[in-house]
Each structure stands twice: as C-alpha cells, then as structure tokens.
Kinemage of the C-alpha trace (Angstrom):
@kinemage 1
@onewidth
@group {chain A} dominant
@subgroup {mainchain}
@vectorlist {calphas} color= white
{ca unk a 1} P 88.051 120.976 106.347
{ca unk a 2} L 91.657 121.569 105.102
{ca unk a 3} L 93.000 121.131 108.664
{ca unk a 4} L 91.505 119.262 111.641
{ca unk a 5} L 89.190 121.566 113.573
{ca unk a 6} L 89.734 124.457 111.141
{ca unk a 7} L 86.931 126.992 111.563
{ca unk a 8} L 86.833 128.659 108.159
{ca unk a 9} L 88.495 129.043 104.784
{ca unk a 10} L 91.880 130.711 105.052
{ca unk a 11} L 91.362 134.418 104.283
{ca unk a 12} L 95.065 135.190 104.037
{ca unk a 13} L 97.588 132.325 103.789
{ca unk a 14} L 96.047 130.350 100.950
{ca unk a 15} L 94.645 133.492 99.270
{ca unk a 16} L 98.085 135.164 99.141
{ca unk a 17} L 99.953 132.046 98.043
{ca unk a 18} L 97.354 130.278 95.903
{ca unk a 19} L 99.000 131.185 92.572
{ca unk a 20} L 102.431 129.858 93.564
{ca unk a 21} L 103.693 126.279 93.419
{ca unk a 22} L 105.929 124.886 96.142
{ca unk a 23} L 109.044 124.987 93.992
{ca unk a 24} L 108.719 128.765 93.697
{ca unk a 25} L 107.522 129.791 97.147
{ca unk a 26} L 110.309 131.755 98.847
{ca unk a 27} L 110.998 132.664 102.442
{ca unk a 28} L 110.120 136.230 101.486
{ca unk a 29} L 106.622 135.065 100.429
{ca unk a 30} L 106.151 133.309 103.762
{ca unk a 31} L 107.492 136.293 105.700
{ca unk a 32} L 105.231 138.775 103.910
{ca unk a 33} L 102.184 136.583 104.460
{ca unk a 34} L 102.913 135.831 108.104
{ca unk a 35} L 104.191 139.191 109.335
{ca unk a 36} L 100.716 140.698 110.006
{ca unk a 37} L 99.360 137.560 111.732
{ca unk a 38} L 99.299 138.077 115.485
{ca unk a 39} L 100.196 135.105 117.665
{ca unk a 40} L 96.910 134.562 119.442
{ca unk a 41} L 94.274 131.868 119.661
{ca unk a 42} L 91.948 133.605 117.222
{ca unk a 43} L 94.583 133.166 114.488
{ca unk a 44} L 95.427 129.547 115.225
{ca unk a 45} L 94.028 128.289 111.919
{ca unk a 46} L 96.094 130.751 109.891
{ca unk a 47} L 99.256 130.020 111.872
{ca unk a 48} L 98.887 126.280 111.312
{ca unk a 49} L 98.327 126.826 107.593
{ca unk a 50} L 101.406 129.050 107.397
{ca unk a 51} L 103.552 126.440 109.157
{ca unk a 52} L 102.196 123.717 106.855
{ca unk a 53} L 103.011 125.712 103.709
{ca unk a 54} L 106.490 126.576 104.940
{ca unk a 55} L 107.213 122.944 105.853
{ca unk a 56} L 106.071 121.842 102.407
{ca unk a 57} L 108.253 124.557 100.853
{ca unk a 58} L 111.350 123.319 102.728
{ca unk a 59} L 110.681 119.691 101.842
{ca unk a 60} L 110.105 120.290 98.137
{ca unk a 61} L 112.336 123.229 97.273
{ca unk a 62} L 114.853 123.373 100.077
{ca unk a 63} L 116.014 120.254 101.898
{ca unk a 64} L 114.880 117.501 99.515
{ca unk a 65} L 114.908 118.725 95.922
{ca unk a 66} L 114.403 115.181 94.691
{ca unk a 67} L 110.730 115.180 95.674
{ca unk a 68} L 110.070 117.521 92.736
{ca unk a 69} L 111.236 114.991 90.160
{ca unk a 70} L 110.183 111.391 89.590
{ca unk a 71} L 112.656 108.585 90.042
{ca unk a 72} L 114.998 110.304 92.477
{ca unk a 73} L 117.472 107.868 94.015
{ca unk a 74} L 117.450 109.515 97.420
{ca unk a 75} L 119.623 111.927 99.330
{ca unk a 76} L 123.347 111.119 99.495
{ca unk a 77} L 126.152 112.642 101.492
{ca unk a 78} L 126.443 116.414 101.178
{ca unk a 79} L 130.012 117.363 102.022
{ca unk a 80} L 131.598 120.730 102.757
{ca unk a 81} L 133.249 123.039 100.256
{ca unk a 82} L 136.649 121.588 99.279
{ca unk a 83} L 139.733 122.847 101.031
{ca unk a 84} L 141.722 125.373 99.013
{ca unk a 85} L 145.314 125.231 97.889
{ca unk a 86} L 146.074 128.804 96.836
{ca unk a 87} L 148.725 127.878 94.299
{ca unk a 88} L 146.840 125.197 92.413
{ca unk a 89} L 143.149 125.975 92.669
{ca unk a 90} L 140.464 124.239 94.699
{ca unk a 91} L 141.158 120.737 95.916
{ca unk a 92} L 139.147 118.403 98.081
{ca unk a 93} L 141.543 116.652 100.440
{ca unk a 94} L 139.680 113.369 100.553
{ca unk a 95} L 141.202 112.135 103.804
{ca unk a 96} L 140.337 115.426 105.489
{ca unk a 97} L 136.641 115.337 104.610
{ca unk a 98} L 133.906 113.555 106.612
{ca unk a 99} L 133.231 110.908 107.616
{ca unk a 100} L 136.698 109.307 107.806
{ca unk a 101} L 138.807 112.478 107.552
{ca unk a 102} L 141.215 114.025 110.017
{ca unk a 103} L 141.858 117.718 110.609
{ca unk a 104} L 145.619 117.623 111.226
{ca unk a 105} L 148.723 116.772 109.212
{ca unk a 106} L 152.126 115.284 109.916
{ca unk a 107} L 155.303 114.488 108.000
{ca unk a 108} L 155.662 110.847 107.045
{ca unk a 109} L 158.890 109.205 105.820
{ca unk a 110} L 158.299 106.511 103.214
{ca unk a 111} L 159.729 103.217 104.421
{ca unk a 112} L 159.102 99.517 103.991
{ca unk a 113} L 155.424 100.122 104.769
{ca unk a 114} L 155.042 101.831 101.379
{ca unk a 115} L 156.401 98.717 99.677
{ca unk a 116} L 153.048 97.132 100.520
{ca unk a 117} L 149.743 98.415 99.186
{ca unk a 118} L 147.863 100.511 101.733
{ca unk a 119} L 144.246 101.667 101.543
{ca unk a 120} L 141.953 104.147 103.241
{ca unk a 121} L 138.281 104.918 102.491
{ca unk a 122} L 136.703 108.220 101.527
{ca unk a 123} L 133.305 109.560 100.511
{ca unk a 124} L 133.348 111.518 97.235
{ca unk a 125} L 132.308 115.154 97.669
{ca unk a 126} L 131.687 115.693 93.936
{ca unk a 127} L 130.300 113.826 90.937
{ca unk a 128} L 132.390 113.840 87.766
{ca unk a 129} L 135.782 112.988 86.328
{ca unk a 130} L 138.845 113.717 88.429
{ca unk a 131} L 140.853 116.387 86.572
{ca unk a 132} L 143.855 116.626 88.901
{ca unk a 133} L 145.345 115.105 92.017
{ca unk a 134} L 148.014 116.563 94.262
{ca unk a 135} L 150.263 115.595 97.133
{ca unk a 136} L 153.175 117.320 98.855
{ca unk a 137} L 156.702 115.866 98.749
{ca unk a 138} L 158.501 117.437 101.712
{ca unk a 139} L 161.833 115.656 101.405
{ca unk a 140} L 163.044 114.494 97.995
{ca unk a 141} L 164.059 110.946 97.183
{ca unk a 142} L 167.785 110.589 96.484
{ca unk a 143} L 167.132 108.489 93.380
{ca unk a 144} L 164.230 107.547 91.135
{ca unk a 145} L 161.041 106.908 93.076
{ca unk a 146} L 157.345 107.571 92.559
{ca unk a 147} L 154.322 107.433 94.804
{ca unk a 148} L 151.464 105.663 93.047
{ca unk a 149} L 148.029 106.749 94.276
{ca unk a 150} L 144.982 105.012 92.870
{ca unk a 151} L 141.216 105.149 93.329
{ca unk a 152} L 139.337 101.905 93.967
{ca unk a 153} L 135.635 101.186 93.981
{ca unk a 154} L 134.018 99.923 97.174
{ca unk a 155} L 133.124 96.248 97.425
{ca unk a 156} L 130.856 95.878 100.467
{ca unk a 157} L 133.217 97.843 102.696
{ca unk a 158} L 136.412 96.492 101.109
{ca unk a 159} L 138.479 97.921 98.220
{ca unk a 160} L 137.110 96.746 94.900
{ca unk a 161} L 138.453 97.405 91.417
{ca unk a 162} L 141.170 99.922 90.523
{ca unk a 163} L 139.614 102.735 88.461
{ca unk a 164} L 142.883 104.530 87.718
{ca unk a 165} L 145.967 105.925 89.397
{ca unk a 166} L 148.313 108.923 89.428
{ca unk a 167} L 152.111 108.736 89.406
{ca unk a 168} L 153.787 111.329 91.668
{ca unk a 169} L 157.494 112.018 91.116
{ca unk a 170} L 159.144 112.024 94.551
{ca unk a 171} L 162.588 113.227 93.442
{ca unk a 172} L 161.836 116.910 94.119
{ca unk a 173} L 160.453 118.593 97.224
{ca unk a 174} L 157.321 120.312 95.926
{ca unk a 175} L 153.550 120.296 95.749
{ca unk a 176} L 153.175 117.791 92.936
{ca unk a 177} L 150.097 118.017 90.719
{ca unk a 178} L 149.169 115.203 88.329
{ca unk a 179} L 146.617 115.759 85.565
{ca unk a 180} L 147.149 112.567 83.551
{ca unk a 181} L 146.068 109.215 84.954
{ca unk a 182} L 146.343 105.579 83.959
{ca unk a 183} L 142.620 105.695 83.182
{ca unk a 184} L 139.659 108.041 83.632
{ca unk a 185} L 138.651 108.262 87.291
{ca unk a 186} L 134.970 109.095 87.788
{ca unk a 187} L 133.246 109.530 91.143
{ca unk a 188} L 129.646 109.929 92.275
{ca unk a 189} L 128.936 112.314 95.138
{ca unk a 190} L 128.063 110.496 98.346
{ca unk a 191} L 129.610 107.202 97.228
{ca unk a 192} L 132.395 105.472 99.140
{ca unk a 193} L 135.709 104.771 97.384
{ca unk a 194} L 139.183 103.754 98.515
{ca unk a 195} L 142.583 105.321 97.978
{ca unk a 196} L 145.322 102.747 97.411
{ca unk a 197} L 148.975 103.758 97.458
{ca unk a 198} L 152.483 102.299 97.209
{ca unk a 199} L 155.944 103.482 96.179
{ca unk a 200} L 157.677 102.386 92.994
{ca unk a 201} L 161.168 101.850 94.450
{ca unk a 202} L 162.628 101.153 97.882
{ca unk a 203} L 163.862 104.732 98.306
{ca unk a 204} L 163.090 107.002 101.247
{ca unk a 205} L 161.303 110.348 100.833
{ca unk a 206} L 159.102 112.516 103.051
{ca unk a 207} L 155.524 113.510 102.320
{ca unk a 208} L 152.635 115.342 103.980
{ca unk a 209} L 150.211 112.918 105.589
{ca unk a 210} L 147.048 113.012 107.618
{ca unk a 211} L 148.091 111.840 111.041
{ca unk a 212} L 144.891 109.942 111.768
{ca unk a 213} L 144.932 110.704 115.474
{ca unk a 214} L 141.305 111.820 115.596
{ca unk a 215} L 140.002 109.952 112.577
{ca unk a 216} L 136.568 108.358 112.692
{ca unk a 217} L 137.212 104.742 111.728
{ca unk a 218} L 134.866 102.651 109.588
{ca unk a 219} L 133.322 99.827 111.586
{ca unk a 220} L 134.909 97.231 109.327
{ca unk a 221} L 138.342 98.534 110.329
{ca unk a 222} L 137.573 98.427 114.051
{ca unk a 223} L 140.312 100.431 115.794
{ca unk a 224} L 142.514 100.996 112.752
{ca unk a 225} L 142.663 103.804 110.205
{ca unk a 226} L 143.163 101.813 107.037
{ca unk a 227} L 144.163 98.416 105.711
{ca unk a 228} L 147.351 96.965 104.301
{ca unk a 229} L 147.665 94.170 101.771
{ca unk a 230} L 150.285 91.575 102.693
{ca unk a 231} L 151.896 91.394 99.252
{ca unk a 232} L 154.965 93.044 97.827
{ca unk a 233} L 153.637 95.659 95.444
{ca unk a 234} L 156.470 95.293 92.960
{ca unk a 235} L 156.160 99.019 92.360
{ca unk a 236} L 152.583 98.760 91.108
{ca unk a 237} L 149.010 98.758 92.382
{ca unk a 238} L 146.918 95.574 92.171
{ca unk a 239} L 143.916 95.783 89.852
{ca unk a 240} L 141.820 94.000 92.492
{ca unk a 241} L 143.018 93.504 96.086
{ca unk a 242} L 143.157 89.913 97.362
{ca unk a 243} L 140.281 89.064 99.650
{ca unk a 244} L 141.826 86.459 101.910
{ca unk a 245} L 141.937 87.375 105.585
{ca unk a 246} L 145.565 86.192 105.689
{ca unk a 247} L 146.486 88.834 103.109
{ca unk a 248} L 144.810 91.812 104.768
{ca unk a 249} L 145.099 93.519 108.121
{ca unk a 250} L 144.364 96.863 109.718
{ca unk a 251} L 147.111 99.460 109.820
{ca unk a 252} L 147.774 102.642 111.764
{ca unk a 253} L 149.825 103.960 108.856
{ca unk a 254} L 149.505 107.725 108.352
{ca unk a 255} L 147.987 108.220 104.907
{ca unk a 256} L 149.322 110.684 102.307
{ca unk a 257} L 147.249 113.851 102.081
{ca unk a 258} L 145.624 113.558 98.669
{ca unk a 259} L 143.887 116.497 96.984
{ca unk a 260} L 141.301 115.993 94.234
{ca unk a 261} L 140.074 118.521 91.694
{ca unk a 262} L 137.197 117.608 89.405
{ca unk a 263} L 136.592 118.749 85.837
C-alpha cells in the first residue's frame, strides 16, 4: 500500500500528477487536483496523498532547493532585500540587516575612539564581489581626514584577516561612495564577517551611525555591540587583529552606517 491503511489505488491525485516531477509541480497543479475533493472520510486516502505530494513539492522545489542537486552544502541565512538609497542604487546596510542590525540611526562625532580600531559583525546578504561601499559624512572635517572601513573574515567569532578596505574622504559633507578598494572583497551569502574601521587623522567629523540601542548582540560580545582593539591605529587597519584578551574589549561605540552594493 502506498500509504498506511490506504484502501485503493489513487484514482485522482497520482493519476493527474503522475507525469510531473517534483521540481515542476506547481501550486496550480495541486489546486486543480484538490479542488473537487470533498473533505469527508470517504476521501481520506486522496486527501492524505494530496498533502504528501504538496509537502514533497515544497521541500524539493520551494523551501529547500538544494535537495534537487547532489552535494548541497545546506541552507544558509536568507536575508531581506537590501535597503535602497535612491541616489546611488541599491545598497545593503550591513549593520541594519539581521541578525546583529539595528533599525535606527544617529549622528556620531569622530573622536579619540576612532583612533583605535573598532569592529562589528555582520552576515552577508549576497554572494559575490563588493562593487561599492557608501557612508554618509554629515559634518565635514576641517582638514585632511579619511574614514577607513575594511571587511574582515570571521575567526571563530572573532575578526580574522583583512580582505580589503575602502577609504572615505571626510572633508566634505556628502553621501560618499567608494568603488575602488585596497583589494577585492568577496562575500558568501549567509557567512559572518566583520567590519573594522578607524580614522586616518585625529580630526573631528560627523557621520551617520547605527545607534545600537536595540541591536541583538552576538553571545561572544555579551552586553556590548562591538569590540575595540587597544592599539593606536596609526591611521591604518591591522591585517590581522591581535588576539590577546588585554588588547580587546567590548565597546558600546555607535558604528558607522555602511552600505554595500555587489557586482
């Protein structure tokens, strides 16, 4: 018997759908087959078969596409459509997206905190090479100063190796877009990375930040929003952060709102 306690061969469900494979069965096929079946005990066999086929359809062609191909690595994070900046195209604001993102912004004045290297984690929403990054300078620096924003790999819940960074000119109040990086930055959807940032000179400027007030914190950071490295940056980002506990601590620093656009 195809189902436990089934009374007879399916006269409708399997007959109507027998020439289709699960990758091609649509909701319309299920609806057309099931619409004439009355919900009563006499049709229990057909109803169970219809539910079984629809569940198999969702598993194979809807929710878990990987079951249709050998060697799938599993389901990763599926993140929402990137936020949109109407002047510069579609950007994913990585510290606004789940799971560590925050929905609100604030103005942050660069100070001595930005002379250290600060980090916050994010989950990549897209696979591919980063084509552009943006941030908003709200109040210009009075003299030469850049914000350096880099992408680091994850090393067991700690920033790993610097993949590449963008240099944002802070001497003009504007939405600054950078399309050339120190190296190619490639992400894999569903993978955790870290943003690292510091300023190039000890000059004050204002920028748009995520205020972190409602941020979900990673367990490794306990009650903090990010981490800070206890070294003077010297106007540059370290290729690999130091791992000593005396060099690292949690920080409640508001993080710059960073937008990514992929190629």
